[in-house]
C-alpha positions as CSV (number, residue, x, y, z in Angstrom):
1,M,7.1,10.4,14.2
2,P,6.1,13.6,15.5
3,L,4.6,15.9,13.3
4,H,7.0,19.1,12.0
5,S,5.3,21.5,10.0
6,L,7.1,24.4,8.3
7,Q,6.9,27.7,6.2
8,I,8.1,27.7,2.6
9,G,7.4,31.3,0.6
10,K,3.5,31.2,0.8
11,N,2.6,27.5,1.6
12,R,2.8,25.4,4.6
13,F,4.1,22.0,4.4
14,V,4.1,18.8,7.3
15,C,6.6,15.9,8.2
16,G,5.6,12.7,9.6
17,L,3.0,11.2,8.1
18,F,1.9,7.7,8.9
19,W,1.6,6.0,5.6
20,Q,0.1,2.7,4.5
21,S,-0.3,1.5,1.3
22,L,-3.7,1.0,-0.4
23,S,-5.3,-1.9,-2.6
24,R,-8.3,-1.1,-4.2
25,P,-7.5,1.1,-7.4
26,R,-11.7,1.5,-8.1
27,D,-12.1,3.5,-4.7
28,L,-9.0,4.7,-3.2
29,W,-10.5,7.4,-0.9
30,K,-13.4,5.0,0.2
31,E,-10.5,2.5,1.4
32,A,-8.2,5.4,2.5
33,C,-11.0,6.7,5.0
34,Q,-12.2,3.2,6.4
35,L,-8.7,2.6,7.7
36,A,-8.0,6.5,8.8
37,F,-11.4,5.2,11.4
38,K,-8.7,2.2,12.1
39,I,-5.7,4.7,12.9
40,D,-7.8,7.2,15.0
41,A,-6.8,10.2,11.8
42,D,-8.8,12.6,10.7
43,L,-6.6,14.4,7.8
44,L,-5.1,12.4,5.0
45,V,-3.2,12.6,1.6
46,L,-3.0,10.2,-0.9
47,R,0.1,10.0,-3.5
48,K,-0.1,7.6,-6.5
49,D,3.2,7.1,-8.4
50,Q,3.5,4.1,-11.3
51,A,2.0,0.9,-10.4
52,M,0.8,1.6,-6.4
53,A,-1.1,4.2,-3.9
54,Q,-0.7,5.2,-0.5
55,A,-2.4,7.4,2.3
56,G,-0.6,9.7,4.6
57,Y,-2.5,10.3,7.9
58,A,-2.5,13.3,10.3
59,N,-4.0,13.8,13.3
60,T,-5.6,17.7,13.9
61,G,-4.6,16.9,18.1
62,D,-1.2,16.1,17.1
63,G,-1.0,19.5,15.1
64,A,-1.7,18.9,11.5
65,K,-4.2,21.2,9.7
66,R,-6.3,20.9,6.9
67,G,-4.3,22.1,3.4
68,Q,-0.7,21.6,5.1
69,Q,1.2,20.0,1.8
70,S,3.2,17.0,2.2
71,L,6.8,17.5,1.9
72,A,7.7,14.1,1.6
73,A,4.6,13.5,-1.3
74,I,5.7,16.5,-3.2
75,I,9.7,14.9,-3.5
76,S,8.9,11.5,-3.9
77,K,6.6,12.6,-7.0
78,T,9.1,14.8,-8.6
79,I,11.5,11.5,-8.0
80,A,8.9,9.5,-9.8
81,M,9.1,11.7,-12.2
82,E,12.5,12.8,-13.0
83,G,14.1,9.9,-11.8
84,A,17.9,9.5,-10.2
85,H,21.4,9.0,-12.0
86,Y,22.5,5.3,-11.1
87,D,24.5,2.6,-12.5
88,G,25.5,5.2,-15.1
89,H,22.4,6.7,-16.2
90,Q,19.3,8.3,-15.0
91,Q,16.7,5.8,-14.9
92,P,13.6,5.6,-12.4
93,A,13.9,4.9,-9.1
94,H,11.9,2.8,-7.0
95,N,14.1,2.1,-3.6
96,W,15.8,5.7,-2.5
97,L,17.0,7.3,0.4
98,C,16.7,11.6,1.0
99,A,17.5,13.4,3.5
100,L,17.5,17.8,3.0
101,K,18.2,20.2,5.2
102,L,15.1,22.3,5.6
103,P,14.4,26.6,5.9
104,D,14.2,26.2,9.5
105,D,17.4,24.3,10.3
106,F,16.0,20.5,10.9
107,W,16.5,18.1,8.2
108,A,14.1,16.3,6.5
109,Y,14.1,12.4,6.1
110,C,12.4,9.9,3.5
111,A,12.9,6.0,3.1
112,V,11.3,4.5,0.1
113,R,11.4,0.6,-0.8
114,D,9.6,-0.4,-4.0
115,A,8.4,3.3,-4.6
116,N,5.9,3.0,-1.0
117,F,6.9,5.1,2.2
118,L,8.0,2.8,5.0
119,P,5.4,3.2,7.8
120,N,7.9,5.6,9.1
121,G,9.6,6.8,6.4
122,D,8.7,10.5,6.6
123,F,10.2,12.3,9.2
124,A,11.7,15.4,10.3
125,G,14.7,15.9,13.3
126,S,18.2,17.1,14.0
127,R,20.9,16.4,11.5
128,E,22.3,13.9,13.7
129,E,18.6,12.2,14.0
130,V,18.3,12.0,10.3
131,L,22.0,11.0,9.4
132,D,21.6,8.2,12.1
133,R,18.5,6.7,10.6
134,L,20.2,7.4,7.5
135,Q,23.4,5.3,8.2
136,G,21.3,2.8,9.9
137,D,18.7,2.3,6.6
138,Y,21.8,2.6,4.4
139,A,23.0,-0.7,6.1
140,L,20.0,-2.8,5.0
141,G,21.0,-2.8,1.3
142,G,18.9,-3.0,-1.7
143,W,18.5,0.8,-2.2
144,N,18.8,2.3,-6.0
145,V,20.2,5.8,-5.0
146,V,20.7,8.2,-1.9
147,I,19.6,11.2,-2.2
148,G,20.8,14.4,-0.5
149,E,22.6,17.2,0.7
150,P,26.1,18.1,-1.0
151,E,27.5,18.2,2.3
152,L,27.0,13.7,3.1
153,E,28.3,13.2,-0.4
154,Q,31.3,12.7,2.2
155,Y,30.1,9.8,4.0
156,G,30.8,7.2,0.5
157,F,27.1,6.2,-0.1
158,H,27.1,3.9,-3.0
159,N,25.0,6.1,-6.0
160,F,24.7,9.0,-3.9
161,N,23.1,12.2,-5.8
162,A,23.5,15.8,-4.5
163,K,20.1,17.5,-4.2
164,T,19.0,20.6,-2.1
165,L,15.3,20.7,-1.1
166,D,15.0,23.8,-3.4
167,T,16.1,21.6,-6.9
168,L,13.0,19.3,-5.6
169,L,10.5,21.5,-5.1
170,P,8.4,22.0,-8.8
171,K,8.2,25.6,-9.4
172,H,6.6,27.9,-11.8
173,K,7.9,29.8,-14.6
174,N,8.5,33.3,-12.5
175,G,10.2,30.8,-9.8
176,Q,7.4,30.5,-7.5
177,L,6.6,27.5,-5.7
178,H,4.1,25.3,-8.0
179,V,1.9,23.3,-5.0
180,R,-1.0,21.1,-6.4
181,T,-4.4,20.2,-4.6
182,W,-3.5,16.7,-4.3
183,S,-0.5,16.8,-1.6
184,A,-2.2,19.0,0.5
185,L,-4.0,17.2,3.9
186,R,-7.7,17.0,3.1
187,P,-10.4,16.1,6.1
188,V,-11.5,12.5,6.2
189,K,-14.9,12.1,5.3
190,T,-17.9,9.1,6.2
191,T,-21.0,8.6,5.7
192,I,-23.3,7.0,8.0
193,P,-25.7,4.0,6.9
194,P,-29.2,4.7,7.1
195,A,-29.7,1.5,9.2
196,I,-27.0,2.7,11.4
197,A,-28.4,5.8,12.1
198,M,-31.5,4.3,12.8
199,A,-30.3,2.3,15.1
200,A,-28.1,4.9,17.4
201,G,-31.6,7.5,17.2
202,A,-33.3,4.7,19.0
203,G,-30.8,4.2,20.8
204,T,-30.3,7.3,22.2
205,L,-34.1,7.6,22.9
206,I,-33.9,4.5,25.2
207,I,-30.8,6.2,26.9
208,A,-32.7,8.8,27.3
209,A,-35.9,7.4,29.1
210,A,-33.8,5.4,31.3
211,I,-32.0,7.9,32.4
212,G,-35.1,10.1,32.8
213,L,-36.9,6.8,34.8
214,Y,-33.7,6.5,37.1
215,F,-33.8,10.3,38.0
216,F,-36.9,9.8,38.5
217,Q,-36.8,7.0,41.0
218,Q,-33.9,8.5,42.9
219,H,-35.9,11.3,43.7
220,Q,-38.8,9.1,45.0
221,K,-36.5,7.2,47.5
222,K,-37.0,7.8,50.9
223,E,-34.0,5.5,52.5
224,Q,-31.0,7.5,53.0
225,E,-28.9,4.7,53.9
226,K,-29.7,2.8,50.9
227,E,-28.8,6.1,48.8
228,L,-25.3,6.8,50.6
229,A,-24.2,3.3,49.9
230,I,-25.4,3.7,46.3
231,A,-23.4,6.7,46.0
232,A,-20.4,5.3,47.6
233,A,-20.6,2.3,45.8
234,K,-20.6,4.4,42.5
235,A,-17.9,6.5,43.7
236,R,-14.9,3.3,44.2
237,L,-16.3,2.3,40.9
238,S,-16.0,5.9,39.1
239,A,-12.5,6.4,40.5
240,N,-11.4,2.3,39.5
241,S,-12.2,2.7,36.1
242,T,-10.8,6.1,35.8
243,R,-7.3,4.9,37.1
244,Q,-7.9,2.2,34.4
245,S,-8.2,4.5,31.9
246,D,-5.4,6.0,33.1
247,E,-2.6,3.7,33.5
248,R,-2.0,3.1,29.9
249,P,1.4,1.2,30.2
250,W,2.6,2.6,26.8
251,L,2.7,6.0,28.2
252,A,4.7,5.1,31.4
253,K,7.8,3.7,28.8
254,P,10.6,5.0,26.8
255,L,9.7,5.0,23.0
256,A,11.3,1.6,21.4
257,L,13.8,3.7,19.5
258,D,14.6,6.3,22.3
259,F,15.4,3.2,24.6
260,A,17.8,1.1,21.6
261,R,20.2,4.7,21.3
262,A,20.2,4.9,24.9
263,C,21.5,0.9,25.4
264,L,24.0,1.7,22.7
265,D,25.5,4.4,24.2
266,R,26.6,2.5,27.1
267,L,28.1,-0.4,25.0
268,N,31.7,0.0,26.3
269,P,34.2,-0.9,23.8
270,L,34.5,-4.9,23.1
271,A,37.6,-4.9,24.7
272,V,38.5,-3.0,27.7
273,G,42.1,-3.4,29.2
274,G,42.4,-6.7,27.4
275,W,39.4,-8.3,28.6
276,Q,36.9,-9.3,26.7
277,L,33.4,-8.4,26.6
278,D,31.3,-11.6,27.0
279,K,27.5,-10.2,27.2
280,F,25.6,-7.0,27.2
281,E,22.1,-6.9,28.9
282,C,20.2,-3.5,28.8
283,Q,16.8,-3.0,30.2
284,T,14.9,0.5,31.1
285,T,16.7,0.5,34.5
286,K,20.2,-0.5,34.1
287,V,23.0,-2.4,32.3
288,D,24.9,-5.3,32.9
289,Y,27.8,-6.0,31.4
290,S,29.9,-9.8,31.4
291,W,33.8,-9.7,30.9
292,S,36.1,-12.7,30.8
293,S,39.8,-12.0,31.3
294,N,41.1,-12.6,28.1
295,G,44.8,-13.3,29.7
296,A,45.0,-10.0,30.8
297,N,45.6,-8.6,34.5
298,V,42.7,-7.4,37.0
299,R,44.3,-4.1,37.1
300,Y,43.7,-3.2,33.7
301,L,40.2,-4.1,33.9
302,L,40.0,-1.8,37.2
303,E,41.7,1.2,35.7
304,K,38.8,1.5,33.2
305,I,36.0,0.1,35.3
306,P,36.9,1.2,38.6
307,K,33.0,0.3,40.0
308,A,33.5,-4.0,38.5
309,I,33.1,-7.2,40.0
310,I,35.8,-9.5,39.9
311,A,34.9,-13.3,40.0
312,I,37.0,-15.1,43.1
313,S,38.8,-16.8,39.8
314,G,40.4,-13.5,38.6
315,T,39.0,-14.7,35.7
316,Q,35.4,-13.1,35.0
317,A,33.6,-9.4,35.9
318,T,30.6,-8.2,36.2
319,S,29.7,-4.4,36.5
320,T,26.0,-2.5,36.8
321,N,25.1,0.9,35.5
322,V,22.0,2.6,35.8
323,I,20.0,4.0,33.2
324,E,17.1,6.6,33.2
325,L,14.9,7.2,30.3
326,K,12.4,9.3,29.9
327,A,8.7,7.9,29.9
328,N,7.6,9.9,26.0
329,G,5.7,7.2,24.2
330,K,2.7,8.9,23.5
331,D,1.7,7.8,20.4
332,V,-1.6,6.5,19.3
333,L,-2.2,2.8,19.3
334,L,-3.0,1.3,15.6
335,P,-5.8,-1.8,15.2
336,A,-4.2,-5.0,16.2
337,D,-4.4,-5.9,12.2
338,V,-2.3,-3.0,11.0
339,V,0.4,-3.2,13.9
340,L,0.8,-7.2,13.3
341,R,1.0,-6.8,9.8
342,N,3.6,-4.1,9.5
343,L,5.5,-5.8,11.9
344,L,5.5,-8.9,10.3
345,E,6.6,-7.2,6.7
346,S,9.1,-4.7,8.1
347,S,11.1,-7.7,10.1
348,Q,10.5,-10.2,7.1
349,S,11.9,-7.8,4.9
350,L,15.0,-7.4,7.4
351,G,15.3,-11.2,7.3
352,I,14.5,-11.4,10.7
353,T,12.0,-14.3,12.8
354,L,9.6,-12.1,15.3
355,R,8.0,-14.3,17.9
356,L,4.5,-12.3,18.5
357,T,2.3,-14.4,21.1
358,P,-1.1,-12.3,22.8
359,A,-0.4,-11.7,26.3
360,A,-2.8,-12.5,29.2
361,P,-5.8,-10.6,29.6
362,A,-5.7,-7.3,32.0
363,V,-6.9,-7.9,35.2
364,V,-10.6,-6.6,35.8
365,P,-12.0,-5.1,39.2
366,P,-12.6,-7.7,41.9
367,A,-16.6,-7.8,42.3
368,S,-16.1,-6.6,46.2
369,L,-16.5,-2.9,44.2
370,L,-19.8,-3.6,42.8
371,P,-22.7,-2.3,45.2
372,E,-25.2,-5.1,46.5
373,T,-28.1,-3.6,45.4
374,G,-27.4,-3.6,41.6
375,S,-24.9,-5.0,39.3
376,V,-22.7,-2.3,37.3
377,P,-20.8,-2.5,34.2
378,V,-17.2,-3.8,34.7
379,P,-14.7,-1.3,33.0
380,K,-13.7,-3.3,29.7
381,I,-10.1,-2.6,29.0
382,E,-9.4,-0.6,25.9
383,W,-6.1,-2.6,24.7
384,K,-4.5,-5.6,23.5
385,T,-1.4,-6.9,24.2
386,Y,1.3,-8.8,22.6
387,T,4.9,-10.1,23.8
388,L,7.8,-9.6,21.4
389,S,10.9,-11.1,21.0
390,A,13.9,-11.5,18.2
391,D,16.4,-12.7,17.7
392,L,18.9,-9.7,15.6
393,G,21.7,-11.5,14.9
394,T,24.3,-9.7,13.8
395,L,22.0,-6.4,13.1
396,S,22.1,-4.1,15.8
397,P,18.6,-3.2,17.2
398,L,19.1,0.3,15.2
399,M,19.6,-1.6,11.9
400,A,16.0,-3.0,13.0
401,S,15.0,0.5,13.2
402,T,11.8,-0.4,10.7
403,V,10.9,-2.8,13.1
404,I,11.1,-1.2,16.7
405,S,10.0,2.0,15.8
406,Q,6.7,0.9,15.2
407,R,3.2,2.3,16.5
408,G,2.7,1.0,20.2
409,V,5.8,-1.6,20.5
410,R,8.1,-0.6,23.7
411,L,10.9,-3.0,24.7
412,N,12.0,-4.1,27.6
413,R,15.5,-5.9,27.2
414,I,18.5,-5.5,24.7
415,S,21.3,-8.0,25.1
416,W,23.6,-8.6,22.8
417,N,25.9,-11.7,23.6
418,S,29.4,-13.3,21.5
419,G,28.2,-10.9,18.7
420,N,24.3,-11.5,18.4
421,W,21.6,-9.5,19.6
422,L,18.0,-10.0,21.1
423,I,15.1,-7.6,21.5
424,E,12.4,-8.4,24.0
425,G,9.1,-6.0,24.5
426,V,5.4,-5.7,24.0
427,V,3.4,-4.5,21.3
428,Y,0.2,-2.6,22.0
429,A,-3.1,-1.8,19.8
430,K,-6.0,-1.6,19.9
């Protein structure tokens, strides 16, 4: 999720961290830093509640800054210490949802399951975005309590606790905010083992010597035609390598959650003019509908959908609409083991059978691009690709947001057939 920074009093806060659970209680910081390198994060915060520990990650390239306070971590600490009121009394809460209005008119959202933030359970957005996510997650069930602004009580959430952000932030006796150092983003630190440092130094010397020899040899070359041939070959290979590194397919596709919202916005009522919707299929460029008359007159359908194509039998019809989605998939890829684990954990918690299959490796440049005078390394593909499909049953794609909103997930097709949902797409990972 995108980061969102805000000022409250004299302190700077941030929402939208990427949370991961930690498993080595005696060396949490080291484990957190090792995972940070895998996911290209340079800032992190540790939180420990009850018997669990998690790290929240951010990157300065996305706008995060050292010393910013994690708003979600502070809220979760307050709830861990105070508990919540549900089932008739105040008690600890390990499964809760939270939606709070921020001073800048954005809303903060938290989703905690078994005392752990969901990987995408910390973000800030508009009221509509947060409420949409709140209702989608709430429909999954299993939550002890819903905590949020008093105005949300009208939606009838079970065990609702009316709270504002101000009531969940710790304060000094004088009313000033009381923030602690543990909840602030800290830079990821690393120590390079001596053996690796020595190897890196030796490698640098070898490379430097090789570069010097190369330029010396180039200076001594006398055959102009040979120089031009080598230069032309290198230019072709460089251009091809640049194109391959820039043409990262996930950047040209919309985020899966945006795609799902756009598709469901185009899901017409199940019965239009008495005609029954049998099948709905949404792709990134178009939406297809299939209808059956259900005994209704053709005229009734055409009054509602003038562009519908009626079968010669008069009992079946189809229609197609164009859909345009922005390519805004700028999320940073995670290592394959991390993203696949997150996908499996999220799908299994929803009772969804997720099918993941490694895709064929990308095609490398043909040998014709290589100069005849020597071999040049072929550019390396920097990511892995997996095909994804899942039969969601009666769960809509938005109710499976914890699965499809994982980093690197892109959907190609969403289909609905007689009440059952199916999603198909691709997962990109490092």
